[in-house]
Structures are given as C-alpha cells and as structure tokens.
N, C-alpha and C positions, 0 to 999 in steps of 0.2 A: 880721339880716346875710347880706350878698350875695344878698337878695331872699326870703331862707328865714323862716320863723317863727319864733318864740322855742320853739313845744312842736318842731318838727321840728329845731333845735338841741340841745333836750335830749337827743333820741332819737338823734342821729349822734354828742355827745360822751359818750352812755351806750353804745351798741353798735355803731358804726362808725370813729369816728377812730381811726387806730393809735395804739398807745401803744409806750413803751419798755420794757426790760426792768424800770424800776422801779414801772411804772405810768404813770407821765407821759405826758401826751399830745402827740405827735408832728405831730397835724395838729389844726390849729385852725378850719379856716374849708372849708366845705364845696368849694369850688377843689381844696384840696388834695387831699381824698379823692377828688372825681370825676375830678382829671388823673391819680391812683394808677390807677385803675379805666384809663382811655380808654388810658393809655400800654400798659396789659398786653393788654389786648383788642386794640390794632391790632398787637402785635406776629405775629397769624396773616400781615397783609398780606404782600405781595410787593414788598418794595424798599422805600429810605427815604422817598423821597416818598410810595407811595402810603400808610405808615406814620403821617406827619406828616398827609396829609390827613385820614386815617380818626380819629386820633387827637383832631384840632380840631373836628370832626364829633361823634364818642360825647361828648367832654368839654360842648359848645354844646348836645347836648341832654336832658343831663343838669343842667347849670347854667338849663336853661330849664323845667326839671322836664317837659319834654317827654314824655320816657322815662325806667324805671328799672328796672334788673336784679333779678333775686332778691336776696335778703339774702345769701346766701355768697357770692354775686361782689361786692357791696360791701365785705362784712368783708375776703375770701381773697385778692382779682386785688392782682399784685405780692409777697405773702406764702407762698407756697408752698403756699396749701390749695387744698382742693376747691372748684370754684365749682357746682356743681350742688345743686338742692335737692330732686331726687325722684327716690327709689328705688325698685326692689321687688326684694326678696329669696327665694328660693326656700327653703319648708320642705318637705322631704325626711321620709319616713317612717323614720330609724333615729335612736340615740341620739345617734352621732358627727356626724351633717348638722344634727341641731337644734341641736347648741350649739357648730360651726361657725357656722350662724346666727347664735346669740347674740354670738359675737364678730364677725364681719361687722358688725352691726347696732351695736354699738358703734362700730367704727372710724367707720361712718357720721355715726352721731351725734357723735363729737369733732368730726367734722368741718362740722357745723352741717347735718347734710341731714335728710329726711325719711326715713322708710323704712313698705312695704306687703309684707304677706306675706299669703297664702293657708294656710292650714292644712286644706285641703279632701283635702290627700292623703296626712294620719294618719291613721291605723285608730283606730275607734270606742272610745271607754273598754270596758273589759270585753273585749275584743278578745284571745283568745288569742296569746302571743307564742311561736313554735316556738323558736326559737334559745335563749331563757331559760326556754321553759316557764313562763314566767310571763304576768299579765294586764296589759294595754296599759293606760294612765291616760290618755289621748284628746288632742284638741287642745286642749282647753281650759285643760288642765294645764301644756302646753309653752306655751301664748300668755302663761300668770302667768311661766314662766320668761324669758320674753323679756322683759316688763314690769319682773320685779325687776332684772335685768340693765338696761336704759333707765334707771333709776332711781337704780342704783349710779352712773351718768356721769354722771347729774345732779347727783348728790353731789358729784363731784369738778370741776364749774365752774357756772357760770352758767347754760347753756343745758342745756334740756329735750329730751331725745331723743322726737318725735314720730311716731306708729305708724298705721297702718291694718292693721286685723286682720280678715280675710276667711273667711265658710264659707259654700260650698255649701249652697243649701237643699233638698238630696236627700242632704247629709249624715247619718247617723243620730244625731251627737249635736247635730242644730240646733235643738231645744229648749233644750238647758242652756244652749247658744252665746247663744241670745236672751236670756233667762237673765241671764245673766252679769252686768250693770254695774246691775241693779236694786238692788242695797244701795247707791249711790251711793259705793262707795270701791272695790272691785273694778275694775284693769286701769284705773288712771286714767291710764297713759301711753297709753292705746289709745282711737281711735275705730273701732268697729263696725259691719261692713257686712254683710248676707246677702248674694251673689249668688243672683240672680233666674235661673230658667230660664222658658223659654216653656211647656215641661211644667207646672213648677208653675201659672205664669196659668192655662195652658187648665183646668188641674184646677181651681182656683176659680173659674173664671167656669163652670161645670159641676157645682159644688156637689159634687166627688169627693175620690176619694184620689191620691194620687200615689205614684211610688215611690223608696225609699230605696236609695241604691246603696254598697255597699263600695268605700272608693277600694281599699283590695290587690286586687280583685279586677273593680271593674266589675259586678258582677253586682247584682242586685236581693236587699236583703235584709230586707224587709217594705215598710211603707208607712202615710200618714200623712193624715190630711184635712187636704185645704190648709187649710180655715176652721178651724180649728184651730191650726195653726203661722203663718196671716195676722193671726188675734186675736192670740196671744201677741207677733208683733211691733210689732202695733198697739199694746198695752197698756205694752209697756217703753219704745215711743218716747214713748209720751203721758205715760209717768212722768219719763224723764230724756234723749233727748233719742238715744238709742241702740237699737237699730240704725238705721244707714240702708239704704238698700235701690241695690246696683249689679244694673245689668240686663245678665249676664254673655254671655247667648248676642245680644244688642245690640253690647255691646262689639266681639265678634270678629266679629260680620259685618261692623260698618262700620270693622273695622281694619285699615288700608292696608298691613299686611306680616302678615297673616294665614297667609302660604302659609310663616313661618316658626314657624307651631304657636299652639295657643292663648294668649291672656293670660288669667291667672290671677288679678290683684290690681291695685289701682291704688295710688299715693301718698296721704299721711296725711287730704289733701282731697279725693281723689278727682276732679279735672281732669285728671290724667295716668295712663291704663291704660297698665300697661308689661311686659313680656315680663320673663321671672326675670331678673337682674343688670343690666335696662336703668336708664340716668338719663337725667333731660332736665334741661334750665335755662329758667328761664323768666324774662321782662320784660314790661311792661306798658308802653300807651302811653296816656297822661291826655287822654282822649278832650274834656274841659271843655276844653283850651286850643285847640283846634282851632273851637271855636264865633265865626261870623261873625251879626252884628246884620241878618239875612236871613231874615223869616220862612218865605218861599217855598226857601230854600235856607240851613241854619243852621249847616252844616259846611264848612271850607274844606278840599275835598275831595283839591286838589293838594296843597298842604304836609302834609294828613295821608298822601298817597301816599307822599310821599317821604320821613315818617318811618319809615312800615313799612317799606320798602326797608332802610334803615338799621339798623330793630330786627332783622330776618333775617340782616341780615348781623352785628350786631353778636353777636347769639345763635350764630350760624353758628363765630364766631370763637372762642368760649367753648369749644365743644367742641374745638377745635385746641390750645388754651394748657391747656387745664383740665389738674388733677392731681386724678385718682383713687382712691379708697381701697382699691381691689382692682382686681386685674388684669382677672377677668372681667367687672368693669364697665366699664373701659374699653372691652374688647374689644367689647361691647356698643354704648355708646356712639357710638363711632366707625364704628361698623358700618351701622349707621342713621340717624345725626347726627338723632336727634329734636330740635326746639325747641318752646319753647310759649311764641311772642307770644300776648299777652291784652289787656284794657282795664281802665284803672280812669276813676273821674272820672263814670262812663257818669249819676249821679243828679245830679250839678251841670251836665252839660251839657245834661238837663231840666229842670232849674230854669231857666238860662239861657235857654232856647226858649221859657219858663213851659207847658211842657207838665207833664200830671201823670204818673205814673210809670204808675198802672195805667189808662190811657187807649189808645184805640185808636192814636191817634197816635205814643205813646211805644212800642208795639210794632213800627209800621210804619219808625219811626227806629232801633228795636234790629237789626232785619232789612237795611235798609239797611246801616248800621254793619256788622255783620258781614259781609254779603255783601264790601261793598267790601273788608275785611281780607282773605277768604279768596283775591277775586281779586288784590290788589297781595304777599299774601307769598307764594302759589304764584307769580305773576310774578318776585317777586324771589327767590325758590330755585331757580328755573328758570335764571334768570340767573348765579345763583354758579357754577350746576351746570356752564355754557357755559365758564365761566372754570378751576374749580377741580376739575370735576368730580362726578358724581354721588355720592352713598352708595351704600359699596360691596355693600349686600344688594339694590340695587333691581328686580332679576333675582327676588326673592322678594317683589315687593309687586304692588300697582296700578300701579306707573308704570313697569313693566319694558317694554323697547321703547322708552322715552323716555327726557329728561334732566329729573332733579330732583335738589337737590342734599340735601333733609331728606324723611325720612319720614314727618312732621308738621309743622307748621307752628305751628298758633293750639292757643290753649289759654287759657281762664277759670278763672284761680286767686283765690283771696282775696288781697287786696293792703293786709293791716293796715295794717303797718309803712309799705311803700314808699309808699303814699299818703297817710300823714301827712307822709311827707318833701316828697311834693308838692304836699302841702296841698290834696287832694280829695277827694272819696268813696270809697269802698272798689270795686273792681271795678266789678260789674254790679249791686250792693246799692242801696237805697235808703239814704235817709239815715237815720241810727237815731234820731239826736232832734237837733233846729234849737239847743237850750240842754242843756249837758251840763255835770253837776258834776263833779268829780274832788276826793278829800280827798287829801292827801299829807302825812304826819302830821300836824302840828295848823293846817295851811293849807288852805284851800279854793278851788280854781278855777273859775271859770263857763265857758265855752267856749261860743261862740256861732257859730253857722255864717256865714261870711261872705258871702254870698248872702242869707240871712234878714236879718242883722244891715244890708248896706245897703237892702234892702228896708223896713225897719222904720225907719231913721234919713229914709228919703224919706215915709213913711206913717204921720207918728206917729197914735196911737191907732188905726189902723184895720184891722177885721181882715182876717190874711193872707189871700191867694187862694187856692184848692183846690191850687192846686197844689203847695205845702208841703205835702207828706206824706210820713208818718214808715211806716218800716218796719211798725210795729205797725196801722197803720190801712189797709194794706193786704190784701184778701184773700188765704188761702192761695193760692186757684187764679188768682190776678193774677200770683202770685209764680212760679208754675210755668209759665204763659203764656210771660214773660219768659225765663224759662231754656230754653224749648224755642226762643223766637225769636234764640236766640245761637247753639244746640246745632245751628241747622239749616245752619250756617255752618261750625261747628271740628268741626276734624278728629280734635280729641283729646276733651276733655270738657271739662264747666262744673261749677265747684263754686259751691253757689248754697245757703244756708238758707231755707228756706220759713219765716217765722216766724208762728206762731198765740199766740192770746193767754193768760193763764194759766186763764181759764174754759172754753178749746175743750174739747171732749168726745173720749171717743174714737172717735165717729162722726166726728167733724171729721179726725182724721186719718185713718181708714181711707177716707174721700173722697180725700183727699191721694194715698194712697198707688194708691186704684183709678186715679184720675185718671191718674196716672205712667203707670199699664198702658199705655194705648193712646197716649203722646204721643211725642214724637221727640228724648227725653231718654236720656241711659245711668246715670244714676243719681239718688238723689233722698234728703236730707238734711232733717230738721224739727225745729224746735225751740219750745217751749211755755214763754213766758214765764214764767220761777219757777220751772221744774220743777228746777232742782237745788239745792243748799243752797249751794255756795259761788257767790256771785255777789251782785249788787246792782242793784234800779232805778236807775239813775242820771241819768233824766231829769229835766231842775231842775225841773217842776212835781209829781211822784212822790210819792206819800204814803206814809207807813210802813207795814210791813204790819200790817194791823188781824187779832187774832183773830176769827173766825168767831162768830156768835149760835150757839145751840145751840137746836137743832130739838126740840119738845115729846116727840117720844119718839124713841129710837134701838135699835137690835140693840146687845147687849150681851153678853159671854164673862166669866164669873169664874172665876177659877186659885187651888189653893191652893199654896202652895209654903213647903216651911219653910227656916226662916234660924236663926241662933243665936240668934234673941232670942223664939222661937215660928212660930206659921204666920203667914203673911203674906198676904191676901187681895188678891187683884189683878182690880179689874171692868175690863174693856177695851171702851168704846163704839167705834163705829162709823159712819162718816158715808161717803158714796159708795164704799164697800167697801175703805176705810183707815182703819185707827185715828186714833180723832178726840178721845178723854178718857182717863184712868187716873185709878182711884179708886184708896186702897192704907189697907188697917184694917191692924194686926196686935194679936192675941189675947195678953192673958198678960203685958204687959209693961206697964211705966213711961208716965208721960205722958209724959215728953220722946222716947220710942221712938216712940210713937203720933206724936206731935207732927211729929217727923222726916219719917216715912212720907207723913203727909197731906201736907206741904208739898212732898217729891219728885213725888207725885202730880199734886199743883195747878201747878206749875211745869211739868212733862213734860204735862198737858193744853193747858196756856196755848201751847207751843211747839206741838203737835200742831193746837191751833187754828189757830194764826197762818201756818200752811202746811208748816212744818219736816218732813219726812220723820222715819216713824217708824223708819227705820233711823238713820238721825242720833241721834234721842235716845237709841235702845237702845246706839250707839256712845261716846254722852259718858258714859253710866253703867255700861258692861260692864268688867267687871276693876276697878271700885272696892276696895279690900280694905276689911275691917274687923276689928271685937277678935274674932267670934263667926264664924268661918266651918264650914260644914255640908254635907253631902252630900245630893244629892236624886237619885234615877236613874242614880246613876253620877256625874255630875258636880257638880264643887263651887260651891257657891252662898257667895261671898265676903262680901255685905253684902246691906243692905235694896236700894240701887240695883242692884247687880248682879243680884237675883233681879228686878227691874222689868224690868233687859233682858233677861232668860232668857225673860219673857213676851214681851215687845216682839218679839223673835226668832223665836217661834215663828209667830208672823203675819206676817210680814216678811222669814224666811229668816236664816241666819247671818248677822253682821257681824263685821268685826275690833275688836279689842279698843283701848285706848288712844283717852281722848276728845283731838277737838281743839277748836281756839276757833272757835266756829260765827263771831265776829265778826271772823276774820280774813277779809276778802272784799276785800283791796288785791292788787299786782302780788309777786309773789314776787321782785321785783329793786327794784324802789325804791319799792312801798308805796300806787302811784297809786290809786285805786279805778277798778274793771273796769264795762266795760257787761254786763248783761246778755241775753249773745249764748251762742251754741255754742260761739263760738273768737272772745273779745273780745281785743282788742287795746290797752295800756296806752297812754296819751293822754302819758304824759310819757315813759318811754323805751322805747317801740316793741314791749317783748316780749308777742308773741302766744299764746293758749294752745294753737291747733291746730298753730302749726308748731315751737311751744316757744324760737324764738329774738327 
C-alpha cells in the first residue's frame, strides 16, 4: 500500500498508526502517519512558507523510504509525547537519589525511550554506611531495583523499557557484576557492559594486576589480576552474550564536549555515549536507495548529500519541538543539541553492487560512505548554526570559536523496526538470512530477501554467487573491521553485534576482545549463536536442535539429598565444563517413585545434551511442590524435581523459581517467531528486544 510492503503495513498498524480513545485506528495509510510527523517537525521552521516547504520535503523523504526517524518520533509527533530514543540517567550513592532514578527511568520508559546507567558511583557491597551504621548492599542490588521498576512499567502496557547497565572495570564489585546474568534470568530488562580503562588493558597486556578503586574516596582498595577479570568477561559473554565492552577512556578522549565533564554511560545499544541527563534523537538514511548501476561509482552522491542535509535539519528540529519527560533532560538536550544521523540498508547496497560484505571493496565503500556522511552532516550543522545559532555550550567543546549547531551529528544505531518499514537491511549489519521462516499462531510465513529473490528468479537452478553472504558466514574479525570502518568518521559511536557460531570457543571470544582493544572502536558486543534459551534459529534451512552424542568417558559427581521418599542419589556428568547429563535413583521407595525419578533424569539429560542451559532446567524444576517435603541443611526440599534443581544450582549458581515454557520463543506482542540474535526484531509487528518498542 502506497509502495510499502505488507510486512511494513502490519508493523505500522500494530505500532505506529494513531488510534482514538476506543483503540480504533485513526490513521490507515502511511501517508497519514508521515504527514502527521512531517507537519509537527516542520513547526520548528520560521514562517509559514518555510514550514510548508520543509513539511513537503520531510514527507517526501519518509514516503520514499530514504529517511526514517527513530520510533518515538514516529509514534509521538503531534501527540504531545517525547520524540527522543536515547537517555542517560545518573545513579548517585544515596538511597534517595537511587529511588529518584527509578522514578525518572519509569517516566522515560513510559515515553518509549531507553536509558543507560553507570553504577560505578555506588559504594561496593559490604561497605560501612556511616549514617545508618549499616552495610551497603552494592551496585548490583540497585541495578535489580531498577530492573524490577522496568518490569512494572512493562506490565502496564506493551512497551518494555530498555536499559544499559555499566560498571567500571576498577570497581571492587566487578567480578560479581560480570557474573550477574549467567543464570539467564537476572536483569532481563538490561544489557550490561564493563567500562574498560586503558590501565586495565595495559595490565592485561603485561600480565599483571590492576588497582580497584573505592568510588567514595577515589583511592585504591586492592587489586585483581587483569587476566582473571578478562577470563570472567570472556566466559560470561560466551555463555549468554553479556557483558559487552565500553572503552570508556576512548569515549571520553574523543568526546566533543569533554570540557563539560566525563561521560559515564551510553544508551541501551551503545551507539550514543551521553552526559548525565542528556538525550539524543536518532534517524537513519536508507543508503540502498542511492545505488546507481555504475560499477566505478555506485552511489548517487549528490542526492545522498541533499538527504543528509535534510536529515540533520529534521533531527535538529526535533530538539526544538520535543517534549521531554524531565526538566534536567530538556536543559541538557537543548544545551548540546546532540543528534544521531545514521545508516541503514548498507548490506543491501553491497548486494546491489555485487560486493561481498567481508571484502576489501566493502570496507573501502564503508569508509567512503562514512566519510561522506561526516563531511555533509558537519556542513549541514554549520549552515544551521549560521541561521539559528550554535548550541549553547559550544565554548565547552571542540568547536569553541567556530559555528556548529549540534555537538555531535552521527550515530550508527540498530534500525530493526524502521529498516523493516523502509524495506531494507538493518543498520550496517549483514543480512541475517536470505530466507526466513516466521510462525504466527498456526500459520507459517516464509520471507525471502527481495534482491536474493530477484537473482534466483533470473538464474533458476544456479548456485548463488559469493556476495550473497549471511552474518553467520562472516568471520568475527571481519565484523569488527566493518565496525571500525564506520567508527573512524562517526563522532558518537557504532552499535554492532559481532556474531559467532554456536561452536565458537572462549578463545574465539577472547581473540575478538583483544582485537578490539587495539582498534578504533568505542565498544564491542558479541553474540554466540544459540547461547540464550529464549530464541530460535529461524533460517529456512535450519535443522532442529539435536542432542549431542555422549563421549565414552565423562567426569561426574554424585550427590545424596534427602527427600520425603528417601535419599535421592543424583549423578551429574560434565562435558566442556557444563552439566551434560543427570542420572537419578532413589532408595527405599516404590517402583513408581523410582520410575518418576529416572524419567525426570532422562528428560533433564535430553535437555542438557540438546544445549538447554542447566540454569533453565533448574528453573523449570525448582519450587515444584510434592506430598512429602523435608528439610536438608536448613533448606526445604519440596519434591524430587525440586531436589534435582537444588543439585544443578550447586553447579551453575542460584536461579529463580517458577518455571516458564521454554517453547515460548515468540514475540511478546504478536506471537511471531524471533530471529536468533542478541537484539532480534519481530518481523510482524516490529517489536525489538533491545529497545523494547
């Protein structure tokens, strides 16, 4: 409809079209939505003629799918809502300040924004609190408080607040922070990252220790071997994709507003480092739309330059007409006027140019494209400054003594939902799969990438050329090289996931981390295919998971635990340092109870051998009640399943009770199957995990 795909229309109806008080759609066409947005954003222009001119220009760019603003702008424009996507809120070391942050985060989430937090200013667990003469509970406990507050806001509507939790590598609680999400259930409303310092990198390279710093006094309180902390980060990232890395010293060295003080945190996906209470609004240009069939020069640079200038103007206008959830946020946003113009459709552009993603030609085009964006976006911001004035805090920036409207202009953000509206590949990521199966309730939808589909129709029966390459076929180092190619010209940051196959080792993750230390990037996120429980491999040719074959010899531990039916003997075998099988037998009981114990053990073993984390198996079994509960070491053992859960917990750490359906692998809004990625986007309604909207 109006040139938009049926999938795009589903997303527009589900997420963006305006509804009346009864929930009925008031907008049914894309042109109605984009007219509302264009008219509202154009209100920042001076005079009726300029308003009409730029309203038409904004509308034309969105209808052609050349440019899309971030989701809060699409949903909130003309409706009295906040239009920004990215926020950072401070977390100070007092109970009053922390719960003020919980409240402020809820207000931001209600408006559809994502929040970043640095917990490094909170004193470590076990510290003495002079005022109350008590013991501090530490930063992780308060991260969980904000996580619980986020969950409560989610339960009030369809949006799930997205958060980034950051802790400096020199905080005394760093090891506990790194381990926090290993169970697969804690802090599910957070991505977490470790703020890596140059001192830590140097200690790691030298094989030495580095100092831990008390955030209250700024003095060293001890030290840790850098290798131990590095290994912990690698292991946790290998297990579940968290933590990511933020090179915080690098972020601050390259921050254009460094004279205003240090940056401590980023937005949830890491592409926008921000000062406390700062906000940023984003928008992306579909570079695939600017391809021209000239192998020597495949980009229409003139039209692209005009669109970049339009995009900078649009995003600057957003700051003027925006409604912010908090007064300190408004003050900071207007003081620095940060915007984040970015890229989507890059993989599609490469396909149209018949260039393989992990090739030198692709890196050359990436650098040329990013350099052009920087040149034109800075020029556009300077032109706006000549007409409207520079951002108020320009004298506390690298632009002191010059004219510049925006403290930063570029940001490469994930574009899951808006790229689906535009009908293009996401951000600068490679194509996840050329054929994707989505299951919605009882129906199955097969999506085929349009460029791949056209090639296949024109070349029936032929093997596809090597430029049709997917994310999983690209070596991790080539992912990182592409991130660096864009970061060289981007004044904010680049959000990109470095994909690994399921059989990647910890050494593979460690190599990527070490590679990133020496490269021109500001952060790194890795994801090993299949490392999280709630996900699905939804390539059309994907095979269902199969249980691994049992080696001839395995290390094993046998536990004895009392139950109401007698002593239960549980043998846990290990493969690659992870629980692999569970064998159960129970003495002095009837055949039925013995059969039940054996059956539970067999099913648990099948799950473990099929790649289900032991924490998830324990989560399913923990807390199941029985007719003969008993106590063991001061803990209530409610049943045989509960006993098995307790033994598994002794190997993987404490997990929460209350099993969830591991077959629930669908979008929480519409039920569609989600892709196997760290931040998957629903192909049907546009819900995305990492931004929550």
